[in-house]
C-alpha positions as CSV (number, residue, x, y, z in Angstrom):
1,M,2.3,-15.9,-3.2
2,S,-0.6,-14.3,-1.3
3,I,1.3,-11.4,0.2
4,V,2.7,-10.6,-3.3
5,L,-0.8,-10.8,-4.9
6,R,-2.1,-8.2,-2.4
7,Y,-0.1,-5.6,-4.2
8,V,-1.6,-6.6,-7.6
9,D,-5.0,-5.9,-9.1
10,K,-6.5,-6.4,-12.5
11,N,-4.9,-3.1,-13.7
12,G,-1.4,-4.1,-12.6
13,Y,1.1,-3.6,-9.9
14,D,-0.2,-1.1,-7.4
15,G,3.1,-0.6,-5.5
16,A,5.7,2.1,-5.4
17,S,6.3,3.9,-8.7
18,N,10.1,3.8,-8.2
19,M,10.0,0.0,-8.6
20,R,9.0,0.4,-12.2
21,E,12.6,1.6,-12.8
22,V,13.8,-1.9,-12.0
23,I,13.1,-3.5,-15.3
24,C,13.1,-7.2,-14.1
25,I,10.6,-6.3,-11.3
26,H,8.4,-4.4,-13.7
27,R,8.4,-7.3,-16.1
28,F,7.7,-9.7,-13.3
29,F,4.6,-7.9,-12.2
30,D,3.4,-7.5,-15.8
31,T,3.6,-11.3,-16.0
32,L,1.9,-11.8,-12.6
33,T,-0.9,-9.5,-13.6
34,S,-1.4,-11.4,-16.8
35,I,-1.6,-14.7,-15.0
36,V,-4.1,-13.3,-12.5
37,N,-6.3,-11.9,-15.3
38,I,-6.1,-15.1,-17.4
39,V,-6.8,-17.5,-14.5
40,G,-9.5,-15.3,-13.0
41,A,-11.2,-14.3,-16.3
42,S,-14.1,-16.7,-16.0
43,C,-16.0,-18.8,-13.5
44,K,-14.9,-22.0,-15.3
45,R,-11.3,-21.2,-14.7
46,T,-12.0,-20.3,-11.1
47,D,-13.7,-23.7,-10.7
48,Q,-10.6,-25.4,-12.2
49,V,-8.4,-23.8,-9.6
50,K,-10.7,-25.0,-6.8
51,V,-10.8,-28.6,-8.2
52,A,-7.0,-28.6,-8.7
53,H,-6.5,-27.2,-5.2
54,A,-8.8,-29.9,-3.6
55,A,-6.9,-32.7,-5.5
56,N,-3.5,-31.2,-4.5
57,V,-4.5,-30.9,-0.8
58,A,-5.8,-34.5,-0.7
59,Y,-2.5,-35.7,-2.2
60,L,-0.3,-33.7,0.1
61,V,-2.3,-34.8,3.2
62,G,-1.9,-38.4,2.0
63,I,1.9,-38.1,1.9
64,D,2.0,-36.0,5.1
65,E,3.5,-33.0,3.3
66,F,0.6,-30.5,3.3
67,Q,1.6,-27.1,1.9
68,T,-0.1,-24.5,-0.2
69,G,-0.6,-25.6,-3.8
70,K,2.2,-24.9,-6.2
71,R,0.8,-26.1,-9.5
72,L,-2.7,-24.8,-9.5
73,N,-2.2,-21.9,-11.9
74,Q,0.0,-24.0,-14.0
75,I,-2.8,-26.6,-14.4
76,V,-5.3,-23.9,-15.5
77,L,-2.9,-22.3,-17.9
78,L,-2.2,-25.7,-19.5
79,N,-5.9,-26.2,-19.9
80,I,-6.2,-22.8,-21.6
81,I,-3.2,-23.6,-23.9
82,N,-4.9,-26.8,-25.0
83,D,-8.6,-25.8,-25.0
84,G,-8.6,-22.0,-25.4
85,T,-11.4,-20.6,-27.5
86,T,-9.1,-18.3,-29.5
87,S,-5.6,-18.4,-30.8
88,A,-4.8,-15.1,-29.0
89,Q,-6.1,-16.6,-25.8
90,R,-3.9,-19.7,-26.2
91,A,-0.9,-17.7,-27.1
92,E,-1.3,-15.4,-24.0
93,A,-1.7,-18.4,-21.8
94,D,1.4,-20.1,-23.3
95,A,3.5,-17.0,-22.8
96,A,2.3,-16.7,-19.2
97,Y,3.0,-20.4,-18.6
98,E,6.6,-20.1,-19.9
99,A,7.3,-17.2,-17.6
100,L,5.7,-18.9,-14.6
101,I,8.0,-21.9,-14.8
102,S,11.2,-19.9,-15.3
103,F,13.9,-19.6,-12.7
104,E,13.8,-15.8,-12.9
105,F,10.1,-15.6,-12.1
106,V,10.5,-18.0,-9.1
107,F,13.6,-16.0,-7.8
108,I,11.8,-12.6,-8.0
109,L,8.7,-14.1,-6.4
110,H,10.6,-15.3,-3.4
111,L,12.6,-12.0,-3.2
112,M,9.5,-9.8,-3.4
113,R,7.7,-12.0,-0.9
114,K,10.6,-11.4,1.6
115,V,10.7,-7.7,0.9
116,F,6.9,-7.4,1.4
117,E,7.0,-9.4,4.5
118,I,9.4,-6.9,6.0
119,S,7.6,-3.8,4.8
120,D,4.0,-5.0,5.0
121,M,3.3,-3.8,8.6
122,L,4.6,-0.3,7.7
123,C,2.6,-0.2,4.5
124,Q,-0.7,-1.3,6.2
125,T,-0.2,1.3,8.9
126,L,0.4,4.1,6.4
127,Q,-2.7,3.1,4.5
128,Q,-4.9,3.5,7.6
129,Q,-7.2,6.6,7.6
130,S,-6.4,7.3,11.3
131,Q,-2.7,6.9,11.8
132,D,-0.8,6.4,15.1
133,I,2.0,8.7,14.1
134,L,4.5,7.8,16.9
135,N,4.1,4.0,16.4
136,T,4.3,4.5,12.6
137,M,7.7,6.3,13.1
138,H,8.8,3.3,15.2
139,L,7.9,1.0,12.3
140,V,9.9,3.1,9.9
141,S,12.9,2.8,12.3
142,S,12.5,-1.0,12.5
143,T,11.8,-1.6,8.7
144,K,15.0,0.1,7.4
145,P,17.5,-2.0,9.5
146,L,15.6,-5.2,8.6
147,L,15.8,-4.4,4.9
148,Q,19.5,-3.6,5.3
149,K,20.0,-6.9,7.2
150,L,18.4,-8.8,4.3
151,R,20.7,-7.0,1.8
152,D,23.8,-7.7,3.8
153,G,23.2,-11.3,4.8
154,G,20.1,-12.7,3.1
155,W,21.4,-13.7,-0.3
156,N,22.6,-17.2,0.5
157,N,19.4,-18.1,2.4
158,L,17.2,-16.8,-0.4
159,I,19.1,-18.7,-3.1
160,V,18.9,-21.9,-1.1
161,K,15.1,-21.5,-0.8
162,V,14.7,-20.7,-4.5
163,R,16.8,-23.8,-5.5
164,S,14.7,-26.0,-3.1
165,F,11.4,-24.7,-4.5
166,C,12.6,-25.2,-8.1
167,D,13.7,-28.8,-7.3
168,S,10.3,-29.6,-5.8
169,I,8.4,-28.6,-8.9
170,N,11.0,-29.6,-11.5
171,I,11.9,-26.1,-12.7
172,P,15.4,-26.1,-14.4
173,I,18.1,-24.3,-12.3
174,P,20.7,-22.5,-14.4
175,D,24.4,-22.5,-13.7
176,L,24.9,-19.2,-11.8
177,N,28.6,-19.2,-12.8
178,A,27.6,-19.1,-16.5
179,R,27.8,-15.8,-18.5
180,Y,24.6,-13.8,-18.3
181,V,22.9,-13.1,-21.6
182,A,20.2,-10.5,-21.7
183,R,16.9,-11.9,-22.9
184,K,17.4,-14.5,-25.7
185,G,20.1,-12.6,-27.5
186,R,23.2,-10.7,-26.4
187,A,23.0,-7.0,-26.1
188,R,25.8,-5.0,-27.8
189,H,26.6,-3.0,-24.6
190,Q,26.7,-6.1,-22.4
191,Q,29.9,-6.9,-20.6
192,D,31.4,-10.4,-21.0
193,D,32.3,-10.9,-17.4
194,I,28.8,-10.6,-16.0
195,T,27.7,-14.0,-14.6
196,L,24.2,-15.1,-13.8
197,E,24.9,-14.8,-10.1
198,H,26.1,-11.2,-10.6
199,H,22.8,-10.5,-12.5
200,Y,20.6,-12.0,-9.8
201,K,22.5,-10.7,-6.8
202,I,23.6,-7.2,-7.9
203,D,21.2,-6.2,-10.6
204,I,18.0,-7.6,-9.0
205,F,18.5,-8.5,-5.3
206,N,20.6,-5.5,-4.2
207,T,18.9,-3.1,-6.5
208,V,15.4,-4.0,-5.2
209,I,16.4,-3.6,-1.6
210,D,18.4,-0.4,-2.3
211,T,15.3,1.0,-4.1
212,Q,13.1,0.3,-1.1
213,L,15.6,1.8,1.3
214,Q,16.0,4.9,-0.9
215,E,12.3,5.3,-1.0
216,L,12.1,5.2,2.8
217,N,15.0,7.6,3.2
218,D,13.5,10.1,0.8
219,K,10.0,10.1,2.3
220,F,11.1,9.8,6.0
221,I,14.0,12.2,6.3
222,D,15.1,13.2,9.8
223,H,13.3,16.6,9.4
224,T,10.0,14.8,8.6
225,I,10.4,12.2,11.3
226,E,11.0,15.0,13.9
227,L,7.9,16.9,12.6
228,L,5.7,13.8,12.9
229,T,7.1,12.8,16.3
230,L,6.5,16.2,17.8
231,S,3.1,16.5,16.3
232,S,2.1,13.2,18.0
233,A,2.0,15.2,21.2
234,L,-1.5,16.3,20.0
235,D,-2.6,12.8,19.3
236,L,-5.7,12.2,21.6
237,K,-4.3,8.9,22.8
238,E,-1.1,10.6,23.8
239,M,-2.9,13.5,25.4
240,H,-5.1,11.2,27.5
241,A,-1.9,9.6,28.9
242,S,0.4,12.6,29.1
243,F,0.4,16.2,28.0
244,R,3.8,17.0,26.3
245,I,3.5,20.8,26.3
246,D,7.3,21.3,25.7
247,D,7.1,19.2,22.5
248,I,4.1,21.2,21.3
249,C,5.9,24.5,21.8
250,Q,9.1,23.1,20.1
251,L,6.9,22.0,17.2
252,I,5.5,25.5,16.7
253,H,8.8,27.3,17.1
254,K,10.6,25.0,14.7
255,F,8.0,24.2,12.0
256,Y,5.3,26.9,12.2
257,P,7.1,30.2,13.2
258,S,5.4,32.2,10.4
259,D,1.9,31.2,11.7
260,F,2.4,32.9,15.1
261,A,3.4,36.4,16.0
262,E,6.2,36.9,18.5
263,H,3.9,37.8,21.4
264,E,1.7,34.8,20.6
265,M,4.8,32.5,20.8
266,M,5.3,33.9,24.3
267,Q,1.7,33.2,25.3
268,L,1.6,29.7,23.7
269,K,3.0,27.7,26.6
270,M,0.8,29.4,29.2
271,Q,-2.3,28.9,27.2
272,F,-1.5,25.2,26.9
273,E,-0.9,25.0,30.6
274,H,-4.4,26.4,31.2
275,F,-5.7,24.0,28.6
276,D,-4.3,21.1,30.7
277,H,-7.3,21.5,33.0
278,V,-9.6,20.9,30.0
279,R,-8.1,17.4,29.6
280,Q,-9.7,16.3,32.9
281,L,-13.3,17.0,31.6
282,S,-15.3,13.8,30.9
283,E,-16.4,15.3,27.5
284,F,-12.7,15.6,26.5
285,K,-11.9,12.0,27.5
286,S,-14.6,10.7,25.1
287,L,-12.9,12.3,22.1
288,E,-11.0,9.9,19.9
289,T,-9.3,11.9,17.0
290,I,-7.8,15.3,16.6
291,S,-10.6,16.0,14.2
292,D,-13.1,15.4,17.0
293,L,-11.1,17.7,19.2
294,C,-11.2,20.5,16.6
295,Q,-15.0,20.2,16.3
296,W,-15.5,20.0,20.0
297,L,-13.5,23.2,20.6
298,V,-15.7,25.0,18.2
299,K,-18.9,23.5,19.6
300,T,-18.1,24.3,23.2
301,R,-16.7,27.8,22.1
302,K,-13.4,26.9,23.8
303,S,-11.8,27.9,20.5
304,E,-12.5,31.5,21.5
305,I,-11.1,31.0,25.0
306,Y,-8.0,29.1,23.8
307,P,-7.4,30.6,20.3
308,L,-3.8,29.6,20.1
309,V,-4.5,26.0,21.0
310,Y,-7.2,25.9,18.4
311,R,-4.8,27.3,15.8
312,V,-2.3,24.6,16.6
313,V,-4.9,21.9,16.3
314,T,-6.0,23.2,12.9
315,L,-2.4,23.2,11.6
316,I,-1.8,19.6,12.8
317,L,-5.0,18.5,11.1
318,T,-3.3,19.1,7.7
319,L,-0.6,16.4,8.4
320,P,-2.7,13.3,7.7
321,V,-3.2,14.5,4.1
322,S,-0.5,12.3,2.9
323,T,0.5,10.0,-0.1
324,A,-1.6,7.2,1.3
325,T,-4.7,9.4,1.2
326,T,-4.0,10.3,-2.5
327,E,-3.4,6.7,-3.4
328,R,-6.7,5.7,-1.9
329,S,-8.4,8.4,-3.9
330,F,-6.8,7.2,-7.2
331,S,-7.7,3.6,-6.4
332,A,-11.3,4.7,-5.9
333,M,-11.2,6.6,-9.2
334,N,-10.2,3.4,-10.9
335,I,-13.2,1.6,-9.4
336,I,-15.7,4.4,-10.2
337,K,-14.4,5.3,-13.7
338,N,-14.2,1.9,-15.2
339,K,-14.2,0.9,-18.9
340,L,-18.0,1.2,-19.1
341,R,-17.8,4.9,-18.0
342,T,-14.8,6.3,-19.8
343,K,-16.9,9.3,-21.0
344,I,-18.0,10.3,-17.5
345,E,-18.0,14.0,-16.9
346,D,-15.5,15.5,-14.4
347,E,-18.2,17.0,-12.2
348,F,-20.2,13.8,-12.0
349,L,-17.0,11.8,-11.4
350,S,-16.0,14.2,-8.6
351,N,-19.5,13.8,-7.0
352,C,-19.4,10.0,-7.2
353,L,-15.8,9.9,-5.8
354,L,-16.8,12.1,-2.9
355,L,-19.6,9.7,-1.9
356,Y,-17.4,6.6,-2.4
357,I,-14.4,7.9,-0.5
358,E,-16.3,9.6,2.3
359,K,-18.5,6.6,3.0
360,E,-18.8,7.4,6.7
361,I,-20.2,10.9,6.0
362,A,-22.6,9.6,3.2
363,E,-23.9,6.7,5.2
364,P,-26.7,8.5,7.1
365,F,-28.3,9.7,3.9
366,D,-30.6,7.1,2.3
367,V,-32.0,7.2,-1.3
368,D,-35.5,8.1,-0.1
369,S,-34.3,11.2,1.7
370,I,-32.3,12.4,-1.4
371,I,-35.4,11.8,-3.6
372,N,-37.5,13.8,-1.2
373,D,-35.0,16.7,-1.3
374,F,-35.1,16.8,-5.1
375,C,-38.9,16.7,-5.1
376,D,-39.1,19.6,-2.7
377,M,-36.7,21.8,-4.8
378,K,-39.2,22.1,-7.7
379,E,-41.9,20.3,-9.6
380,R,-40.5,17.8,-12.2
381,R,-42.1,16.1,-15.1
382,V,-40.6,12.7,-14.2
383,L,-41.6,11.2,-10.9
384,F,-38.7,9.8,-8.9
385,C,-40.9,7.2,-7.2
């Protein structure tokens, strides 16, 4: 379950918003979030998990079948149901427990685990601040066929694993040939010929994978992939190995024609051929990112000698501002603006977020230096130290 839990925090599922359209998956993560919050709500419950895990490991080692614990959260939830301090707490634990031991929960857990195993490498790469664009595009190209392979031929293997898991912990397995009934009652619009197998395979299994594939196709269309692939020619790792001038010129002609005059387009290739000599300098070889290159060009005044090269670099610098950067910023906002600071002013929140997100920039400034700067600005009634 660990790879699935990595996409869940105390505020809920932190995955792709399009998954929320798949009702069963949305309900699954609501339940999973509830279980995480209930079990991790106190030190006492955390200790119960540790004790249960130790006992489970000792037992499995004794019978030579050591695996990860399967009943730890169930034990804690049962303890809360029996010994919870409030009726609301006991009711919440009871609902979470009933969902946890259901076939649907186990099925979706195994499905999402498989989907996340396939897409996790791409996801982690996209979340990195400094992205290797070319290798990221290769991961996109490998992730899509793996998901398609799972959709086309992964159903039988998945259902066998789910059945085996349910048998091992005594979870009832429904007859998949039986008629599917939505929730506990039958919906008026429900068709009579829909079986449980149709529900799990078509409505959940296929829909989840199709949604993931659609998300990848929407965000990584051929036009975008070509843009990112060509722009990788200005990645410092690529430039140290080989200088793809033709790719850079093609990038500008195809994606940035309005940023260069016609005569500048004609001069562009020659200016980059002159710039090829700069790559041999020891100072250039010490640069690691395109941001470092941009600063170095200004610092050494080479931005004046190679103005077109500098303009291309500044244009490419805008590309890393992606969805991943936005998601990290919103995640930081949730940490800074918590329940205790719901009335925080926007300006103060913005300042706090700037320090939190740009930790590397803020690191050299210690508290004492900031206090000294405030003291030097003007005399104050209250002493800072």
